C-alpha positions in Angstrom: -18.5 40.0 19.5 -16.4 37.1 18.4 -12.7 37.6 17.7 -11.4 37.2 14.2 -10.1 33.6 13.7 -6.5 34.8 13.0 -6.4 36.8 16.2 -7.9 34.0 18.3 -5.3 31.5 16.9 -2.5 33.9 17.6 -3.5 34.4 21.2 -4.0 30.6 21.6 -0.4 30.0 20.5 0.8 32.4 23.2 -1.2 30.8 26.0 -0.2 27.4 27.4 -2.6 24.6 26.8 -4.8 23.8 29.8 -3.8 20.1 29.5 -0.1 21.2 29.8 -0.9 23.2 32.9 -2.7 20.3 34.6 0.0 17.8 33.6 2.6 20.2 34.9 0.8 20.6 38.2 0.4 16.9 38.6 4.1 16.2 37.9 5.2 18.9 40.3 2.9 17.6 43.1 4.2 14.1 42.5 7.8 15.2 43.0 6.9 17.1 46.2 5.1 14.0 47.6 8.2 11.9 46.8 10.4 14.5 48.5 8.1 14.4 51.5 8.3 10.6 51.7 12.1 10.8 51.7 12.0 13.3 54.6 9.4 11.3 56.6 10.9 7.9 56.2 14.7 8.2 56.1 17.2 6.8 55.3 15.8 4.5 52.6 12.5 6.4 52.0 10.4 3.4 52.9 7.9 3.0 55.7 8.7 0.7 58.5 6.5 -0.5 61.4 7.4 0.6 64.9 8.4 -1.8 67.7 5.8 -2.6 70.4 6.4 -2.4 74.1 6.2 -5.5 76.1 2.8 -4.4 77.5 1.4 -3.8 74.0 2.9 -7.1 72.8 1.5 -9.1 75.6 -2.0 -7.6 75.0 -1.8 -8.5 71.3 -0.8 -12.0 72.0 -3.4 -12.4 74.7 -1.1 -13.2 77.7 0.1 -11.3 80.8 3.2 -9.1 80.5 4.8 -11.1 83.4 4.4 -14.3 81.4 5.9 -12.7 78.3 8.9 -11.6 80.4 9.2 -15.2 81.7 9.3 -16.6 78.2 12.1 -14.2 77.4 14.1 -15.2 80.5 13.6 -18.9 79.7 14.9 -18.3 76.1 11.6 -19.4 74.5 10.9 -17.5 71.3 12.8 -14.5 69.9 14.6 -12.1 72.3 13.3 -8.5 72.5 15.3 -5.4 71.9 16.3 -3.8 75.3 15.8 -0.1 75.4 16.6 2.6 78.0 15.6 1.6 81.5 15.5 -2.1 80.5 12.2 -1.7 78.6 11.6 -4.6 76.2 10.5 -4.0 72.6 9.2 -6.5 70.1 8.6 -6.3 66.3 5.4 -7.7 64.9 7.3 -10.5 63.3 8.7 -11.4 66.7 5.2 -11.3 68.2 4.0 -13.7 65.6 6.9 -16.0 66.4 5.9 -16.0 70.0 2.4 -16.9 69.0 3.7 -19.9 67.2 5.8 -21.0 70.1 2.8 -20.7 72.5 0.6 -22.7 70.0 3.1 -25.6 69.9 3.0 -25.9 73.7 -0.7 -25.2 74.3 -3.2 -28.0 74.6 -6.2 -25.7 74.8 -6.1 -22.0 73.8 -4.9 -21.2 70.3 -2.7 -18.1 69.9 -2.4 -18.2 66.1 -5.9 -17.4 64.6 -5.3 -18.6 61.1 -8.1 -20.4 59.4 -8.1 -24.2 59.7 -9.1 -27.0 57.4 -12.6 -26.5 56.0 -12.7 -22.8 56.8 -13.1 -20.6 53.7 -11.1 -17.4 53.1 -13.0 -14.4 54.3 -13.3 -11.7 51.6 -14.7 -8.4 52.8 -15.6 -5.6 50.5 -15.7 -2.1 52.1 -18.3 -0.2 50.0 -20.4 2.9 49.5 -20.4 5.3 46.6 -20.5 8.4 48.8 -17.0 10.0 48.9 -15.8 10.8 52.4 -17.8 8.0 54.1 -14.5 6.5 55.5 -14.0 3.5 53.3 -10.3 3.7 53.0 -9.8 4.5 56.7 -12.0 1.6 57.6 -10.3 -0.8 55.2 -6.8 0.2 56.2 -7.3 0.0 60.0 -9.2 -3.3 59.6 -6.5 -4.9 57.5 -3.8 -3.8 59.9 -5.8 -4.8 63.0 -6.2 -8.3 61.6 -2.5 -8.5 60.8 -1.7 -7.4 64.4 -3.9 -10.3 65.6 -1.9 -12.8 63.6 -4.0 -13.3 60.5 -2.6 -13.6 57.1 -4.2 -10.6 55.3 -4.3 -9.4 51.7 -5.4 -5.8 51.2 -6.7 -5.1 47.7 -6.9 -1.5 46.5 -9.6 -1.2 43.8 -9.9 2.5 44.0 -8.1 4.4 41.2 -7.4 7.2 43.7 -5.2 4.6 45.5 -5.3 6.0 49.0 -4.9 2.5 50.5 -1.8 2.0 48.4 -0.3 5.3 49.6 -1.1 4.5 53.2 1.0 1.3 52.9 4.1 3.0 51.6 3.7 2.9 47.8 3.3 6.2 45.8 0.8 5.1 43.1 2.2 7.1 40.2 5.8 6.6 41.1 6.2 3.1 42.6 3.5 1.2 40.7 4.3 0.6 37.0 2.0 -0.3 34.2 0.2 -3.6 34.6 1.0 -3.9 38.3 -2.5 -3.3 39.7 -5.6 -5.5 40.0 -6.3 -4.6 36.4 -3.4 -6.8 35.4 -5.2 -9.9 36.9 -8.6 -9.2 35.5 -8.0 -7.6 32.1 -9.4 -9.1 28.9 -6.4 -9.4 26.6 -3.2 -11.4 26.3 -1.4 -9.1 28.8 -3.4 -10.6 31.7 -1.1 -11.7 34.6 -1.4 -14.2 37.4 -2.6 -12.7 40.6 0.5 -13.9 42.5 2.7 -11.7 40.3 1.1 -8.4 41.3 0.9 -8.9 45.1 3.4 -6.7 47.0 4.7 -7.1 50.6 4.2 -4.4 53.2 6.2 -3.4 56.3 3.4 -5.2 58.3 4.3 -8.8 59.0 1.5 -10.9 57.6 0.0 -8.1 55.5 0.4 -8.0 51.7 -1.2 -5.6 49.3 -2.5 -5.5 45.7 -1.8 -1.8 44.9 -3.9 0.5 42.8 -3.5 3.6 40.6 -5.3 5.3 37.7 -4.8 2.2 35.6 -7.8 0.6 37.3 -10.0 2.9 35.3 -9.1 0.9 32.2 -11.3 -2.0 33.5 -14.3 0.3 33.5 -13.6 1.2 29.8 -12.8 -2.3 28.7 -15.7 -4.1 30.2 -18.5 -2.6 28.0 -16.5 -3.7 24.9 -16.0 -7.2 26.3 -19.7 -7.4 27.1 -20.5 -6.5 23.5 -18.0 -9.1 22.2 -19.5 -11.7 24.6 -16.2 -12.4 26.5 -15.9 -16.0 27.6 -15.5 -15.2 31.3 -18.1 -12.7 32.7 -16.9 -9.5 34.2 -18.5 -10.2 37.5 -16.5 -13.3 38.1 -13.1 -12.1 37.2 -12.2 -10.5 40.6 -13.4 -13.7 42.3 -11.3 -15.9 40.0 -8.2 -13.8 40.6 -8.6 -13.8 44.4 -9.4 -17.5 44.4 -6.0 -18.3 42.8 -4.2 -17.0 45.9 -6.7 -17.7 48.7 -4.6 -20.6 50.1 -2.0 -18.0 51.2 -4.5 -15.9 53.2 -7.1 -16.0 56.0 -8.8 -12.7 55.2 -8.9 -10.3 52.2 -10.0 -6.7 52.6 -11.2 -5.0 49.4 -11.2 -1.1 49.3 -13.8 -0.3 46.6 -14.0 2.9 44.6 -16.7 5.5 45.4 -18.8 4.4 42.5 -21.0 1.5 41.5 -19.0 0.4 38.5 -17.7 -2.9 37.2 -14.9 -3.1 39.7 -17.2 -2.6 42.6 -19.7 -5.2 41.2 -16.8 -7.6 40.7 -15.8 -7.1 44.4 -19.4 -7.6 45.6 -19.5 -10.9 43.7 -16.2 -12.0 45.1 -17.0 -11.2 48.7 -18.1 -13.3 51.7 -18.9 -10.3 53.8 -20.0 -6.7 53.1 -19.0 -3.7 55.2 -21.1 -0.6 54.2 -19.6 2.6 55.7 -22.1 5.2 56.8 -21.4 8.7 58.0 -24.5 9.5 60.2 -25.7 12.7 58.5 -28.8 13.1 56.4 -27.2 13.7 53.0 -24.9 10.8 53.5 -27.7 8.5 54.6 -29.8 9.6 51.6 -26.9 8.9 49.3 -26.5 5.4 50.9 -30.2 4.8 50.2 -29.6 5.4 46.5 -26.5 3.2 46.7 -28.5 0.3 48.2 -31.4 0.6 45.7 -29.0 0.7 42.7 -26.9 -2.1 44.1 -29.9 -4.3 44.6 -31.0 -3.8 41.0 -27.6 -4.4 39.5 -26.8 -7.5 41.7 -30.2 -8.9 40.7 -29.1 -8.8 37.1 -25.8 -10.3 38.0 -27.4 -13.1 40.0 -29.7 -13.9 37.1 -26.6 -14.2 34.9 -25.1 -16.7 37.3 -23.2 -14.5 39.8 -22.7 -15.9 43.3 -23.9 -13.6 46.1 -23.7 -15.8 49.2 -22.6 -13.6 52.1 -21.7 -14.7 55.6 -22.7 -11.2 56.9 -23.6 -7.7 55.9 -22.9 -4.9 58.3 -23.2 -1.1 58.4 -20.2 0.6 59.9 -20.9 4.0 61.4 -17.9 6.2 60.7 -16.7 9.7 61.8 -19.3 9.6 64.6 -19.5 12.4 67.1 -21.6 11.2 70.1 -22.1 14.8 71.4 -23.7 15.8 68.1 -27.4 15.3 68.7 -28.5 15.0 65.1 -25.8 12.4 64.5 -26.9 10.4 67.6 -30.5 10.6 66.3 -29.4 9.3 62.9 -27.5 6.4 64.4 -30.6 5.5 66.5 -32.7 5.7 63.3 -30.4 3.3 61.5 -30.4 0.9 64.4 -34.2 0.8 64.5 -34.3 0.2 60.8 -31.4 -2.2 60.2 -31.2 -3.7 63.8 -28.3 -6.1 64.2 -26.9 -5.3 60.8 -25.5 -2.1 62.3 -22.3 -2.8 64.2 -22.8 -2.2 67.9 -19.6 -0.2 68.0 -19.0 3.0 66.1 -15.8 4.5 64.6 -15.5 7.9 66.4 -14.3 11.0 64.7 -10.9 11.8 66.1 -8.1 14.3 65.5 -5.7 11.4 66.2 -6.7 9.6 63.0 -6.5 12.7 60.9 -3.2 13.7 62.4 -1.7 10.3 61.8 -2.9 10.6 58.2 -0.8 13.7 57.7 2.3 11.5 57.6 0.5 8.8 55.6 0.1 6.6 58.6 -2.8 4.8 60.5 -3.3 5.0 64.2 -2.0 1.5 64.6 1.4 2.7 63.2 2.0 5.6 65.5 2.8 5.3 69.2 0.7 6.7 72.1 3.5 9.2 72.9 2.7 11.2 69.7 -0.7 12.4 71.1 -2.4 13.4 74.3 -3.1 10.2 76.1 -6.9 10.8 76.3 -7.2 11.6 72.6 -5.2 8.5 71.6 -6.9 6.1 74.0 -10.3 7.2 72.9 -9.5 6.8 69.2 -7.7 3.4 69.6 -10.4 2.0 71.8 -13.0 2.9 69.2 -11.0 1.3 66.3 -10.3 -1.8 68.3 -14.0 -2.2 69.3 -15.2 -1.9 65.7 -12.5 -4.2 64.3 -12.8 -6.6 67.2 -16.5 -6.9 66.4 -15.7 -7.7 62.7 -13.1 -10.2 63.9 -15.9 -11.9 65.9 -18.1 -12.1 62.8 -15.2 -13.8 60.9 -14.8 -16.4 63.7 -18.5 -16.9 63.8 -18.6 -17.5 60.1 -16.0 -20.1 60.6 -18.1 -21.8 63.3 -15.7 -20.8 66.1 -16.6 -19.5 69.5 -16.1 -15.8 69.5 
């Protein structure tokens, strides 16, 4: 039996509104996350990148540790920090300076991999509309790997959940103000801003980021209205135009797309030179990916008919969170390889507690040292990441016409 209206209204005035409860929970959680950041990254509450041992530094540069030591003794390049036991430590910025020194004196091998005249900026979209497929993990580790190799990298967070932004030291709802995301560079009104104004530096030398937050959802709401009003610049070209305005400053751009096939994702697909489709090798995930591919094909066909540019250097499926000992997963990977052949990366991203443990402190595996894990666990995870990202690096070089 329904309550009398007066009684229902009286009870409603006594109970807090559901929107107030949700808003309060969100505000409380935001404050706790801010406090956690202050505790994790003292004294300035900002993330910094660790220093690398001489062995790690030499491996990144592509020389022997003994040669790196000799460069230091001869006063060539920046001098390392000397730790306990005489161990030498280098920052990533110092590693890049050493690369530049070696390039100046080298007549053959190049140590700085930056793109050269005539080589186009590589724009890679990491996509799939299945949540949990490893898009952000893939995008973050790829962007950082390329920066560690000496590339100039721009990471672009197109996901309103903004996990890529959080991984790089920015709390989306606290550090990113209104009109400071990609939305600012692609919006349809007079508040549109130049792309260069919304790029933020990170603690990784050579890696910048376009941060994200919930504001990105505005683009999904604005675009249908712009389509109805026949906006002068089509929605599918706006991301490409924004990225193109800063491409001279970068060698590679990595776009972390939202888990939906909306206007932001379509814009990213039209701006890209390469696609990385993440795939968790389980039946439900592969079935979801099938729907994603079919829907993407239909929508991109419409975009292409309207003048969209879809010229990709490569398309690759990235197997993520793979457990080789899991027979059904191994069978699914074999099925994908038989179907897609060379479009499936040879190397797989293994499921590892090291990656998830690093994520607890909002870090990637490239940011934490080997000493924080069991050596076997860390080595297995980092070898997997390096193999996947190294294969993508080879695809980039091949697209530029270089020997891999």
